[in-house]
PAZA-688804 format. One record per residue (C-alpha): x, y, z; residue number from 1; residue in three letters; chain. Coordinates in steps of 0.05 Angstrom, whole numbers, plus 5000, padded with zeros to 4 digits. Example, Ala and Ser with C-alpha at 12.3 -4.5 7.8 and 13.67 -1.06 7.14 Angstrom:
REM residues 2
  east  north    up   nr  rest  kette
  5246   4910  5156    1   ALA      A
  5273   4979  5143    2   SER      A
REM end
This chain:
REM residues 221
  east  north    up   nr  rest  kette
  7228   5194  2665    1   MET      A
  7287   5201  2617    2   GLU      A
  7337   5207  2674    3   SER      A
  7310   5143  2707    4   SER      A
  7316   5106  2640    5   THR      A
  7388   5131  2634    6   THR      A
  7402   5108  2706    7   SER      A
  7374   5040  2690    8   ALA      A
  7420   5032  2630    9   ILE      A
  7480   5056  2671   10   VAL      A
  7463   5007  2726   11   GLU      A
  7453   4948  2678   12   ALA      A
  7519   4962  2642   13   LEU      A
  7557   4975  2707   14   THR      A
  7532   4907  2735   15   ARG      A
  7551   4872  2670   16   ALA      A
  7622   4902  2673   17   ILE      A
  7632   4893  2748   18   VAL      A
  7605   4822  2747   19   GLU      A
  7653   4805  2690   20   HIS      A
  7599   4792  2637   21   ARG      A
  7625   4849  2594   22   LEU      A
  7700   4844  2586   23   LEU      A
  7751   4900  2579   24   PRO      A
  7759   4923  2507   25   GLY      A
  7687   4903  2488   26   THR      A
  7657   4952  2438   27   LYS      A
  7590   4980  2462   28   LEU      A
  7551   4994  2398   29   ALA      A
  7499   5049  2409   30   GLU      A
  7447   5018  2363   31   GLN      A
  7454   4949  2393   32   LYS      A
  7444   4979  2463   33   LEU      A
  7385   5021  2440   34   ALA      A
  7352   4958  2411   35   ASP      A
  7367   4918  2474   36   HIS      A
  7338   4970  2522   37   PHE      A
  7282   4993  2474   38   GLY      A
  7304   5066  2479   39   VAL      A
  7332   5121  2434   40   SER      A
  7406   5126  2418   41   ARG      A
  7405   5194  2454   42   THR      A
  7390   5160  2520   43   LEU      A
  7443   5107  2507   44   VAL      A
  7493   5163  2492   45   ARG      A
  7477   5197  2558   46   GLN      A
  7488   5131  2596   47   ALA      A
  7554   5119  2560   48   LEU      A
  7577   5189  2578   49   PHE      A
  7561   5176  2652   50   GLN      A
  7599   5110  2650   51   LEU      A
  7659   5145  2619   52   SER      A
  7658   5196  2677   53   GLN      A
  7663   5135  2724   54   ASN      A
  7723   5109  2684   55   GLN      A
  7686   5044  2668   56   LEU      A
  7685   5057  2594   57   ILE      A
  7726   5100  2546   58   ARG      A
  7697   5141  2490   59   LEU      A
  7739   5145  2428   60   GLU      A
  7724   5198  2374   61   PRO      A
  7698   5166  2310   62   ALA      A
  7706   5096  2340   63   ARG      A
  7653   5095  2395   64   GLY      A
  7650   5068  2466   65   ALA      A
  7692   5010  2494   66   PHE      A
  7694   4977  2563   67   VAL      A
  7756   5007  2595   68   ALA      A
  7819   4965  2599   69   ALA      A
  7860   4995  2655   70   PRO      A
  7936   4994  2646   71   SER      A
  7983   4962  2695   72   VAL      A
  8003   5032  2719   73   ASN      A
  7931   5053  2730   74   GLU      A
  7917   4988  2767   75   ALA      A
  7975   5002  2815   76   ARG      A
  7951   5074  2825   77   GLN      A
  7880   5052  2841   78   VAL      A
  7906   5004  2895   79   PHE      A
  7952   5058  2923   80   ALA      A
  7893   5105  2931   81   VAL      A
  7851   5051  2963   82   ARG      A
  7906   5036  3014   83   ARG      A
  7910   5110  3034   84   MET      A
  7834   5117  3041   85   LEU      A
  7820   5052  3074   86   GLU      A
  7874   5056  3127   87   ALA      A
  7842   5120  3153   88   GLU      A
  7772   5091  3145   89   MET      A
  7792   5031  3188   90   THR      A
  7821   5077  3242   91   ARG      A
  7756   5118  3242   92   ALA      A
  7713   5055  3244   93   PHE      A
  7750   5027  3306   94   VAL      A
  7740   5094  3342   95   ARG      A
  7665   5094  3329   96   SER      A
  7652   5019  3332   97   VAL      A
  7586   4994  3359   98   THR      A
  7557   4924  3368   99   PRO      A
  7505   4938  3314  100   ALA      A
  7559   4957  3264  101   ARG      A
  7600   4894  3279  102   ILE      A
  7536   4852  3272  103   LYS      A
  7522   4882  3204  104   ALA      A
  7594   4868  3180  105   LEU      A
  7591   4796  3207  106   LYS      A
  7526   4785  3168  107   GLU      A
  7559   4812  3105  108   HIS      A
  7620   4765  3115  109   VAL      A
  7572   4706  3124  110   ALA      A
  7540   4724  3057  111   GLN      A
  7610   4726  3025  112   GLU      A
  7625   4657  3053  113   LYS      A
  7561   4627  3022  114   MET      A
  7577   4659  2954  115   ALA      A
  7648   4632  2956  116   VAL      A
  7624   4562  2976  117   GLU      A
  7572   4558  2921  118   ARG      A
  7624   4585  2871  119   GLN      A
  7579   4643  2851  120   ASP      A
  7632   4686  2816  121   ALA      A
  7589   4748  2802  122   PRO      A
  7557   4747  2872  123   GLY      A
  7624   4735  2905  124   ARG      A
  7658   4791  2867  125   THR      A
  7603   4840  2885  126   GLU      A
  7602   4820  2959  127   LEU      A
  7677   4822  2968  128   LEU      A
  7679   4892  2938  129   GLY      A
  7618   4915  2978  130   ASP      A
  7651   4896  3045  131   PHE      A
  7693   4959  3039  132   HIS      A
  7636   5004  3018  133   VAL      A
  7593   4974  3075  134   ARG      A
  7644   4998  3126  135   MET      A
  7637   5070  3100  136   ALA      A
  7561   5064  3099  137   GLU      A
  7558   5038  3170  138   LEU      A
  7599   5099  3192  139   MET      A
  7547   5143  3158  140   GLY      A
  7599   5172  3110  141   ASN      A
  7561   5174  3043  142   GLU      A
  7617   5212  3007  143   VAL      A
  7668   5159  3025  144   LEU      A
  7620   5103  3007  145   ALA      A
  7609   5133  2939  146   GLN      A
  7684   5145  2927  147   MET      A
  7701   5074  2948  148   LEU      A
  7644   5047  2905  149   GLY      A
  7675   5081  2844  150   ASP      A
  7744   5056  2860  151   LEU      A
  7719   4985  2872  152   ILE      A
  7682   4985  2806  153   SER      A
  7749   5002  2773  154   ARG      A
  7782   4947  2816  155   CYS      A
  7732   4896  2791  156   SER      A
  7754   4912  2720  157   LEU      A
  7827   4906  2741  158   ILE      A
  7817   4840  2777  159   THR      A
  7780   4813  2717  160   LEU      A
  7838   4831  2672  161   MET      A
  7895   4810  2717  162   TYR      A
  7872   4765  2774  163   GLN      A
  7900   4695  2776  164   SER      A
  7854   4639  2797  165   ALA      A
  7828   4654  2853  166   SER      A
  7843   4697  2912  167   ALA      A
  7768   4701  2929  168   ALA      A
  7770   4652  2988  169   GLU      A
  7832   4687  3017  170   HIS      A
  7797   4755  3011  171   SER      A
  7737   4728  3049  172   HIS      A
  7782   4699  3104  173   ASP      A
  7819   4765  3110  174   GLU      A
  7753   4803  3115  175   HIS      A
  7733   4757  3174  176   ALA      A
  7800   4772  3207  177   GLU      A
  7790   4847  3198  178   ILE      A
  7721   4844  3231  179   VAL      A
  7751   4806  3290  180   ARG      A
  7803   4862  3299  181   ALA      A
  7749   4916  3293  182   LEU      A
  7706   4880  3343  183   SER      A
  7764   4878  3392  184   ALA      A
  7776   4953  3380  185   ARG      A
  7848   4935  3362  186   ASP      A
  7863   4995  3317  187   GLU      A
  7934   4979  3298  188   GLU      A
  7919   4907  3281  189   ARG      A
  7856   4926  3241  190   ALA      A
  7895   4977  3200  191   VAL      A
  7953   4928  3189  192   ARG      A
  7904   4874  3167  193   LEU      A
  7868   4921  3119  194   MET      A
  7935   4943  3088  195   ASN      A
  7958   4871  3082  196   ASP      A
  7891   4850  3051  197   HIS      A
  7895   4904  2996  198   LEU      A
  7968   4887  2985  199   GLN      A
  7950   4813  2976  200   HIS      A
  7895   4829  2926  201   VAL      A
  7945   4870  2886  202   GLU      A
  8000   4817  2891  203   GLU      A
  7952   4765  2865  204   ASN      A
  7945   4802  2799  205   LEU      A
  7982   4773  2741  206   SER      A
  8000   4831  2696  207   PHE      A
  8022   4790  2636  208   GLU      A
  7953   4760  2625  209   ARG      A
  7919   4766  2556  210   GLN      A
  7845   4784  2554  211   MET      A
  7792   4749  2514  212   PRO      A
  7736   4790  2482  213   THR      A
  7662   4787  2496  214   SER      A
  7594   4793  2462  215   ASP      A
  7549   4849  2485  216   ILE      A
  7482   4814  2473  217   SER      A
  7503   4753  2514  218   MET      A
  7531   4796  2569  219   ALA      A
  7467   4835  2579  220   LEU      A
  7418   4777  2569  221   SER      A
REM end
């Protein structure tokens, strides 16, 4: 029971961070979280520890927990790792492509399009990130899906901090192009498009941007 409560807190905080409702640098006060979730501070502490393992928050001795604020250097490293992983994932996907997998990806891209059109920022952010995880899931590679999920959570923080207004529509269009190349079993084109896509996301980050702060109660309500 305790572990499921901890998981629920981790999930709620992860969503609030990834959907940009809790901003980098926000202090996560244990008592405030315990009151909000109606649990003990011990459970909150366990959840915060898990989130620190995922690099979504940082724990500072005697100061408490804060939503992580990735440095420019870390942002570049995260994108470098994603390019390495996702180039190979794209190659593997082409080699094991099936009509059912393409259909699932096309359905996902259609959902992205709707979220972009209705200017649903949280939904759009989640769907655009999930496209990459979906590819790994469709290949049946749970380890890769989990690794990408963690990296993409970190990317959501990075894009929140540094993304200029807005590359979302371009990301969606690029996903649609990638699916066309996968469908055509054009391995070299698919890999090139994936690399270009991740390069474009990184290039659209503005590393001089200053961050506002956020309020935890509003973010979780």
